[in-house]
C-alpha positions as CSV (number, residue, x, y, z in Angstrom):
1,M,33.9,7.7,-11.4
2,K,35.1,11.4,-11.1
3,N,32.3,12.5,-13.5
4,L,29.7,10.7,-11.4
5,V,31.1,12.2,-8.2
6,A,30.8,15.7,-9.7
7,R,27.3,15.1,-11.0
8,E,25.7,12.9,-8.4
9,P,27.8,12.8,-5.2
10,F,25.3,10.9,-3.1
11,L,24.8,8.2,-5.8
12,A,28.6,7.9,-6.2
13,S,29.0,7.5,-2.4
14,Y,26.3,4.8,-2.3
15,I,28.0,2.9,-5.1
16,C,31.4,3.1,-3.5
17,E,29.9,1.9,-0.2
18,Q,28.1,-1.0,-1.8
19,M,31.2,-2.0,-3.8
20,T,33.2,-2.0,-0.5
21,N,30.5,-4.4,1.0
22,I,30.8,-6.7,-2.0
23,V,34.6,-6.7,-1.8
24,G,34.4,-7.4,2.0
25,R,32.2,-10.3,1.5
26,L,34.4,-11.8,-1.2
27,T,37.4,-11.3,1.1
28,M,35.6,-13.0,4.0
29,G,34.8,-15.9,1.6
30,S,38.6,-16.4,1.1
31,A,38.4,-15.4,-2.6
32,P,41.8,-14.8,-4.2
33,A,42.9,-11.1,-4.1
34,E,43.3,-11.0,-7.9
35,A,39.8,-12.4,-8.4
36,I,38.4,-9.8,-6.0
37,Q,40.2,-6.9,-7.8
38,E,38.9,-8.2,-11.2
39,A,35.3,-8.5,-9.8
40,H,35.5,-5.0,-8.3
41,E,36.7,-3.5,-11.6
42,H,34.1,-5.5,-13.6
43,F,31.1,-4.5,-11.4
44,L,32.2,-0.9,-11.2
45,Q,32.6,-0.7,-15.0
46,L,29.1,-2.3,-15.4
47,I,27.5,0.1,-13.1
48,L,29.2,3.2,-14.5
49,L,28.5,2.2,-18.1
50,S,24.8,1.5,-17.3
51,L,24.4,4.9,-15.6
52,E,26.1,6.7,-18.5
53,A,23.9,4.9,-21.1
54,S,20.8,5.8,-19.1
55,R,21.9,9.4,-18.8
56,Q,22.5,9.7,-22.6
57,G,19.2,8.0,-23.3
58,H,17.4,10.5,-21.1
59,F,19.2,13.3,-22.8
60,E,18.2,12.1,-26.3
61,L,14.6,11.7,-25.1
62,W,14.3,15.1,-23.6
63,K,16.8,17.3,-25.5
64,D,14.1,18.9,-27.6
65,A,11.9,19.7,-24.6
66,A,14.6,21.6,-22.7
67,E,15.2,24.5,-25.1
68,G,13.7,23.9,-28.4
69,E,10.6,23.8,-30.6
70,H,8.7,21.3,-28.3
71,L,8.9,23.6,-25.3
72,R,8.2,26.7,-27.5
73,K,5.0,25.0,-28.9
74,I,3.8,24.2,-25.4
75,T,4.4,27.7,-24.2
76,E,2.7,29.2,-27.3
77,Q,-0.3,26.9,-26.7
78,D,-0.5,27.9,-23.0
79,E,-0.3,31.6,-23.9
80,A,-3.0,31.2,-26.6
81,A,-5.3,29.4,-24.1
82,A,-4.7,32.1,-21.5
83,A,-5.5,34.9,-24.0
84,A,-8.7,33.0,-25.0
85,E,-9.8,32.8,-21.4
86,E,-9.2,36.5,-20.9
87,D,-11.3,37.3,-24.0
88,E,-14.1,35.2,-22.6
89,D,-13.8,36.9,-19.2
90,D,-14.0,40.4,-20.8
91,G,-17.6,39.8,-21.8
92,G,-18.8,39.1,-18.3
93,S,-19.2,41.2,-15.2
94,E,-16.1,42.3,-13.5
95,V,-15.3,41.1,-10.0
96,S,-14.0,43.6,-7.6
97,D,-10.6,43.0,-6.0
98,V,-11.1,41.1,-2.8
99,E,-8.3,40.1,-0.5
100,F,-8.5,36.7,1.2
């Protein structure tokens, strides 16, 4: 939970609040204290593991796009397209600088 608090404080706060609501409802329903504690631990573990798995999945999906060949290829393509547009514009009439 400490890692989640450091990365996503608002999400961690929301999860804690909702877990408190669940525990409160179980308590009001006269569930045994041991069962409430086990349910709290189980639900929290389920939520945290699901979030971590999702985070790792997103990382694997996008890791090459952040700083790698994929991003470099996109940048090179954009630069080439911009250079081609400039070459096309050089053949036409020039537009004077107009301020809007």
